[in-house]
C-alpha positions in Angstrom: -30.9 33.6 12.0 -29.5 30.1 12.7 -30.8 28.6 9.4 -29.4 31.5 7.5 -26.0 31.2 9.2 -25.7 27.4 8.9 -24.6 27.3 5.2 -21.9 29.9 5.9 -20.7 28.0 9.0 -20.6 24.7 7.0 -18.8 26.4 4.2 -16.3 27.9 6.6 -15.8 24.5 8.3 -15.2 22.9 4.9 -12.6 25.6 4.0 -10.9 25.1 7.3 -10.7 21.3 6.8 -9.4 21.8 3.3 -6.7 24.3 4.5 -5.7 21.8 7.2 -5.3 19.0 4.7 -3.2 21.2 2.4 -1.0 22.4 5.2 -0.6 18.8 6.4 0.4 17.7 2.9 3.0 20.4 2.5 4.3 19.7 6.0 4.8 16.0 5.2 6.4 16.9 1.9 8.8 19.2 3.7 9.6 16.5 6.3 10.3 14.0 3.5 12.6 16.5 1.7 14.4 17.2 4.9 14.9 13.5 5.5 16.4 13.1 2.0 18.7 16.1 2.5 19.9 14.8 5.9 20.5 11.4 4.5 22.6 12.9 1.6 24.6 14.9 4.1 25.3 11.9 6.3 26.1 10.0 3.1 28.6 12.7 2.2 30.3 12.2 5.5 30.6 8.5 4.9 32.1 9.2 1.4 34.6 11.6 3.0 35.6 9.1 5.7 36.2 6.5 3.0 38.8 8.9 1.4 36.7 10.1 -1.6 35.4 13.6 -2.6 31.7 13.8 -1.7 31.1 16.6 -4.3 32.6 14.6 -7.1 30.8 11.4 -6.0 27.4 13.1 -6.0 28.2 14.8 -9.3 29.0 11.4 -10.8 25.8 10.0 -9.3 23.8 12.8 -11.0 25.5 12.2 -14.3 24.9 8.5 -14.0 21.2 9.1 -13.4 20.5 12.0 -15.7 23.5 12.3 -18.0 22.0 10.6 -21.0 18.8 9.3 -22.5 19.9 5.7 -21.9 20.6 6.4 -18.2 17.3 8.1 -17.7 15.6 5.1 -19.4 17.4 2.7 -17.1 16.3 4.7 -14.1 12.7 4.8 -15.1 12.7 1.1 -15.8 14.3 0.6 -12.3 11.6 2.8 -10.7 8.6 1.0 -12.3 8.4 -2.0 -9.9 9.1 0.3 -7.0 6.2 2.5 -7.8 3.7 -0.4 -8.5 4.6 -2.3 -5.4 5.0 0.8 -3.2 1.5 2.1 -3.9 0.0 -1.2 -2.9 2.0 -1.3 0.3 1.0 2.3 1.1 -2.7 1.4 0.7 -2.2 -1.6 3.0 -0.5 0.5 5.6 -3.2 3.1 5.5 -5.6 0.3 6.5 -3.2 -0.9 9.2 -2.4 -4.0 7.3 1.3 -4.6 7.4 2.1 -6.1 4.0 5.8 -6.8 3.6 5.4 -9.5 1.1 6.0 -7.6 -2.1 9.1 -9.5 -2.9 7.4 -12.9 -3.0 4.4 -11.4 -4.8 6.7 -10.0 -7.5 8.4 -13.4 -7.8 5.2 -15.4 -8.4 3.9 -12.7 -10.7 7.1 -13.1 -12.8 6.7 -16.9 -12.8 3.1 -16.7 -14.1 3.9 -14.1 -16.7 7.0 -16.1 -17.9 4.9 -19.3 -18.2 2.4 -17.5 -20.4 5.1 -15.9 -22.5 6.8 -19.3 -23.1 3.7 -21.4 -23.6 1.4 -19.1 -25.6 4.0 -17.9 -28.0 1.7 -18.5 -30.9 -0.4 -15.5 -29.9 0.3 -12.1 -31.4 1.9 -9.5 -29.1 -1.3 -7.5 -28.6 -2.9 -10.6 -27.0 0.2 -12.2 -25.5 1.5 -9.2 -23.5 -1.8 -8.3 -21.8 -2.4 -12.0 -21.1 1.0 -12.4 -19.5 0.5 -9.2 -17.4 -2.9 -10.4 -16.3 -1.5 -13.8 -15.3 1.1 -12.0 -13.2 -1.5 -9.9 -11.5 -3.7 -12.9 -10.7 -0.7 -14.8 -9.3 0.4 -11.9 -7.1 -3.1 -11.4 -5.8 -3.4 -15.2 -5.1 -0.1 -15.1 -3.2 -1.2 -12.1 -1.1 -4.5 -13.9 -0.4 -2.7 -16.6 1.6 -1.5 -14.4 4.4 -4.8 -12.5 4.3 -6.6 -15.8 4.8 -4.2 -16.8 7.6 -4.9 -13.5 9.4 -8.7 -13.7 9.1 -9.2 -17.4 9.8 -6.3 -18.3 12.1 -5.3 -15.0 13.6 -1.7 -15.3 12.2 -0.4 -11.8 11.9 0.2 -10.7 8.3 3.8 -9.6 9.1 4.7 -13.2 9.7 2.8 -14.6 6.8 4.0 -12.1 4.2 7.6 -12.2 5.4 7.9 -16.0 5.3 6.1 -16.2 1.9 8.8 -14.0 0.5 11.3 -16.8 0.9 8.9 -19.4 -0.5 8.3 -17.2 -3.6 12.1 -16.9 -4.2 12.5 -20.6 -3.8 9.7 -21.2 -6.2 11.6 -19.2 -8.8 14.7 -21.3 -8.2 12.7 -24.5 -8.4 11.0 -23.8 -11.7 14.3 -22.6 -13.2 16.0 -25.9 -12.2 13.0 -27.7 -13.5 10.4 -27.3 -16.2 11.1 -23.6 -17.1 14.9 -23.7 -17.0 17.1 -23.2 -20.1 19.0 -26.4 -20.9 22.8 -25.9 -20.8 22.7 -22.4 -19.4 25.4 -21.5 -16.9 23.0 -19.4 -14.8 19.5 -20.4 -13.6 17.3 -18.8 -16.2 14.5 -19.5 -18.6 14.8 -19.5 -22.4 14.5 -16.1 -24.0 10.9 -15.0 -24.6 9.6 -14.7 -28.1 9.9 -11.1 -29.3 6.1 -10.6 -29.4 6.1 -11.1 -25.6 8.6 -8.2 -25.0 7.1 -5.0 -23.8 7.1 -2.3 -26.5 9.6 0.5 -26.2 8.3 3.8 -25.1 11.1 5.7 -26.7 12.6 4.2 -29.9 16.3 3.5 -29.6 16.2 3.1 -25.8 15.4 0.3 -23.3 12.6 2.4 -21.8 9.4 0.3 -22.0 5.8 1.1 -21.5 5.8 -0.2 -17.9 6.4 3.3 -16.5 3.2 4.4 -18.1 1.3 1.5 -16.4 2.9 2.4 -13.1 1.9 6.1 -13.4 -1.7 5.1 -14.3 -1.8 2.7 -11.4 -0.7 5.5 -9.0 -3.4 7.8 -10.2 -6.1 5.1 -10.2 -5.2 4.1 -6.6 -5.2 7.8 -5.5 -8.6 8.2 -7.0 -9.9 5.0 -5.4 -8.5 5.9 -2.0 -10.1 9.3 -1.9 -13.1 9.1 -4.1 -14.6 5.6 -3.8 -16.4 3.6 -1.1 -13.5 1.1 -1.0 -11.1 3.9 -0.2 -13.4 5.3 2.5 -13.5 1.8 4.1 -9.7 1.7 4.1 -9.4 5.1 5.7 -12.1 4.3 8.3 -10.5 0.9 9.2 -7.1 2.6 9.4 -8.4 5.4 11.7 -10.4 3.2 14.0 -11.4 -0.4 13.7 -14.1 0.1 16.4 -15.6 3.0 14.5 -15.5 1.0 11.3 -17.4 -1.8 12.9 -19.9 0.6 14.3 -20.4 2.0 10.8 -21.0 -1.4 9.4 -17.6 -1.7 7.6 -16.5 -5.4 7.5 -12.9 -5.6 8.6 -12.4 -9.0 6.9 -13.7 -7.7 3.6 -11.4 -4.6 3.8 -8.3 -6.6 4.7 -8.9 -9.1 1.9 -9.6 -6.4 -0.6 -6.5 -4.3 0.0 -4.3 -7.3 0.2 -5.6 -8.6 -3.1 -5.1 -5.2 -4.7 -1.5 -4.9 -3.3 -0.7 -8.4 -4.4 -2.1 -7.8 -7.9 0.0 -4.6 -8.3 3.2 -6.4 -7.2 2.4 -9.3 -9.6 2.1 -6.7 -12.4 5.5 -5.4 -11.3 7.0 -8.9 -11.6 5.4 -9.4 -15.0 6.8 -6.1 -16.3 10.3 -6.9 -14.9 10.5 -10.2 -16.8 8.7 -9.0 -20.0 10.4 -5.5 -20.3 13.8 -5.8 -18.7 15.2 -9.3 -18.7 13.0 -10.8 -21.5 13.2 -14.1 -19.5 12.8 -15.3 -16.0 16.1 -15.3 -14.0 16.9 -16.3 -10.5 16.8 -13.4 -7.9 15.1 -10.9 -10.3 12.8 -9.7 -7.5 15.3 -9.4 -4.7 15.2 -6.1 -2.9 12.1 -4.7 -4.7 9.6 -5.7 -2.0 11.5 -4.3 1.0 12.4 -1.1 -0.8 8.7 -0.7 -1.6 8.0 -0.5 2.1 10.6 2.2 2.4 9.1 4.1 -0.5 5.6 3.9 1.0 7.0 5.4 4.2 8.9 8.1 2.4 5.6 9.0 0.7 3.9 9.2 4.1 1.5 6.5 2.9 0.0 8.9 0.4 -0.7 7.0 -2.9 0.1 9.9 -5.2 3.4 10.7 -3.3 4.6 7.2 -4.1 5.4 8.3 -7.6 8.2 10.8 -6.7 9.4 8.5 -3.9 9.7 5.6 -6.3 11.5 7.8 -8.9 13.9 9.0 -6.2 14.9 5.4 -5.4 15.1 4.4 -9.0 17.3 7.3 -10.0 19.4 7.0 -6.9 20.2 3.4 -7.7 20.8 4.2 -11.4 23.5 6.7 -10.5 25.2 4.4 -8.1 27.0 2.4 -10.8 28.4 5.6 -12.3 29.6 6.8 -8.9 31.3 3.5 -8.4 32.9 3.4 -11.8 34.2 7.0 -11.9 35.0 7.8 -8.3 35.5 4.3 -6.8 32.8 4.7 -4.2 31.1 1.4 -3.5 27.6 1.2 -5.0 26.4 -0.3 -1.8 26.7 3.2 -0.3 23.4 3.9 -2.0 21.8 1.5 0.4 23.3 3.4 3.2 21.7 6.6 1.9 18.3 4.8 1.5 18.6 3.4 5.0 19.4 6.8 6.4 16.5 8.3 4.5 14.2 5.8 6.2 15.6 6.5 9.6 15.0 10.3 9.2 11.5 9.7 7.7 10.5 7.5 10.6 11.8 10.1 13.0 9.8 12.8 11.2 6.7 10.6 11.3 7.1 9.9 15.0 7.5 13.7 15.7 4.4 14.4 13.6 2.3 11.9 15.5 3.5 13.2 18.8 2.6 16.7 17.9 -0.8 15.6 16.8 -1.5 13.9 20.1 -0.4 17.0 21.9 
């Protein structure tokens, strides 16, 4: 009787695990939605206190984000580096590797891509653009390898290493723009304009929307597949669940940390390359400011689920895109968007804490 019943029991157990995963996914999605709703409500209170009409303010924000093809294109371009960097941060956090160095990795990725665009201008676009993006990814991975090596060889926590390297990366952008890559006579620290064959192709003719959003979506699905369907992803989940269990199973902690940091750095480097090749068409000072730290917020909003980084990144991108219209039409400071983002993170962290407490109980 036992051998006959075993397949049914195994099937029933698999169904129960699948149902549990689905219910957990929808619960986290509902918590994220509730966090966004609460942040918008508290943001409305702040708008009302400032003497403005919250309904009109949010209506202007929606029109600024979705009111025209150009505004949607701007929001999608804004979301692209958030998505690319956020999915790398989410993978790191799932392995309990606290990577907050996206800003510096984006910066050096932009430097490398800009150098290729300016010094290999004789190449045709179908060669120059992939080469510049590849250079950005390699530079970002190399930059992320530094704190990984510090963690594994010297025991320096990656929070300290990645945080400090952000400032070094930003200073490197300033240094090269005041040196060999700077445009002579420019009133602002920037490089010369890239040749047109180095510009990212437009995804929709007549708009500024470039193909970077396609690369970001592909990266999200590739990372989701790698996380759930490959040995690399299994190692990440195992190390994130229990380092001791991972060691018992023969999973090398150093190899896992190095691998996920290199991947996250490469994705951030691609984000930097896309930003200079598809938005500014040159390297400018401060182009990466804010992207890295917002990527951490996006990863948390997505509950560290790679596929959920896509809507979370789009939410941040469209929210910032509508901020200018809200400021222009209603007079609400665009910085209020950062208040809404901060409130969202507070409520998300509260929801995560409540969820973890319920799981322990």
